[in-house]
N, C-alpha and C positions, 0 to 999 in steps of 0.2 A: 467363294473362292477356292478352287482346287488347286494347290501348289505342290509340286512334287521337291524332291530334294536338290540340292544346289548342283550336284555332281550330274544328275541325269537332266538337268534342265528344270524349266518351271512350265506349267500352264496357268494361264491367269485367265479368270472369267470376269470380263469388264461390261459393265452397264454403260454402253455408248452416248453420250450426251447429245441432244439436237445440235445439229448446225456442224458438229466435227466430222471431219472425215475420217474414214478407218486409218487412214495413213498419219492425220493428226493424233490419234491415240498412240500409235505406234513410236511415232517421235517422241512424244511426251514421255513413253515409258522407256525409251531408249536413254533420255537424260536422267530419269528417276534411279534407275537401275543402274547406271552407267556400265551399259553394254551395249553393242552395236547389232547383237545377234538376236533381234527382236522381230516376229513376223504376227500377220495375223490370217485367220483361217476362214476368209469369207467376208467379203467388202461389204459393209451398210452404206446405203447413200447418206449423204450429209442430213436430209430431211427425216432419216428414221432414227430410231432408237432401239436400246436393248442390247442382246446379248451379242459380246463380241468375244471370241477365242483368240488371245494371245500366245505365241509360244516364244518361249525364251530359252538362249541357249543349244542343248543337244535336242529339246524338244521341238525345235524348228524342222527337225527332218520328218515329223510328222503332220506337218501342216496340210498335205495332200488327202491325209488319212481322215483328218478331222472336216475338211472342206466337201470329203463327199459323202457326208452322215447326210441323213434327213433332218429338215427344219420345220418350225413351226413358227407362225407369223399372226399377230392382231392387228386390226387397223380399220380404218375407214374409208369408204369409196363416196366420193361428192358424184350422185348421178344428174344428168341433166345438163351436165358443163365438161367440156375438154379443154386441155392445155397441151402445146406443142411436146413438153416433156412427160405427160401424162401425170404429173404431180405439179405442188406449188413451185417448183423452180421457176417455171414460167406463167405469164398472165394469161387468165381464161379468154379463149378466143371464139367459143360458140356455146348458147346456152338454148335448151329444148324445154318446151313445156311437158310435166310429168303429172298430169292429171288422169291420163289412162293408164298409169301405171299402178299396178296393184301389189300386195304382198306376195300373193301366191304366184305372180308373174317373176319377182325379184329372186325367190326361192327356187323356183323352178329353172331358172337362168344358171344355176350352179352345176347342174346336173352333166352336161356336155364338157365340163372342164374335167371332169373326173377321170382319171386313168393317165395314160400316156397321150400327151396331144403336142401338135408342131405350135412352137411360139418364136413370134419374131421379135427380137429384143429393142428396146427402145434406142433412139438415135443418141439420147442423152443417156448415154452409159460409159461404163468403162472397158469396154471392149476395143483390143486394139484393130485397127486397121491400116497397114501400110506403116507400122511403127509407130501411130498416134492413137490417144484415146478418141474414141467415137463422138464423146461430149464436146472435143475441140473443134470437130468439123460443124457439130451442131452451133455450138456459140459463134461460128463464124458465118451462120447461114448457108453452109454448105451441105447438099444432099451425098449420102455414100450408100452402096448397097450393102446391106446387112443381109446375113441368111439366117433364115428359121433354124431352130434347133429342138430337138426333139426334149420334153422333160416330162416329169411325171406330178401329177397331184392326187395325195393320197384322200385328204379331206378337204372341203370345201363348206364350211357351215356360215349361214347369215345368223348373227348373236343378237342383231337389234335392227330395226327400221325405222326411222323418223325423218322421212323424206325433207330434205335431198340428201341426209346421210343414211350411210348404208354400212353396219358394222359386220366384221366377218373374222373368220379363225381359218387358215388355211395350213395344211401340213403338205411338203412338196419336198422335191429332190434337188440337189445341187443345180444350180444354173437357172434357176426359175426366177423371172422378173415380176415381182406383185406388181408393178407400175403396168407392165405389157398386160396383167390379168385385169387391171380397173379398165384398160381401153377396151379390150375385148369384151367384158362383161357389159359395157357400156354401149358396145356395138350390138351385142346380143339383144338387148333391150330396146334398140334402135332409139336411144336417147342421149348415148355418149356418157362417159364419166372419167372421173380423175382419182388419183390417189390422195386423200388430205392427209390421213396418219398412217404410221407403219411402226410396230415394235416387233422385234424377234423375240420370241420367248424361250426357244429350244433350239439347241444342234445335237443331236443323236440323244444321249443320256444327259448332256450339259443343261441345266435349267436356269434363266433368268434370276429365280429367286436366290441362287448362290452366286451371283455375281456382286462384285463391288465396283464403287466410281472410282475413278482414276485417283482422286483425293487421297481414296483409303490406300493405295497400294504404299508398300513401305519400301 
């Protein structure tokens, strides 16, 4: 955990627990630190774990700076199955046969993702549309028009294959949705996929190894 002086504010590195929202962490720390001036630098979905940068006091002015830094994730895709949310928030709606899928095909499917690409954000996301979060429309069963955005993937490595699970490591730019990569990766293999696990391990030079749990924050 990297802690600045009280006068200059603080930067806290938190290991976000599973099923907590990023705002849950902020609210908990506002209570523990007895200050309202607390914010996070980059949202993690409730079903994701890992590094969350928390800015306290005057360091909240640097949130945008931290958010713009390169990020690293590790996780697992579930091949041959799809869900509306591209993760485990919603139930599996389609299953495909994987008998024709080889390890070589899976590794080669990462190549078109490297570099700057256009990505369509998930409907189940925190993007604001008309003053509301996109996931609010999704949970009401309403369709909205989300615009593609340009993101950059510096590294996309397949670290293990145990079908239907495929483990990966991704280094990417701000604004990248790993759930959308899961969807597009499955589409590239023509069998579908969803994001089964996700952990953020790095933001810029800040690493998960240096983070603490919420209970460890004094």
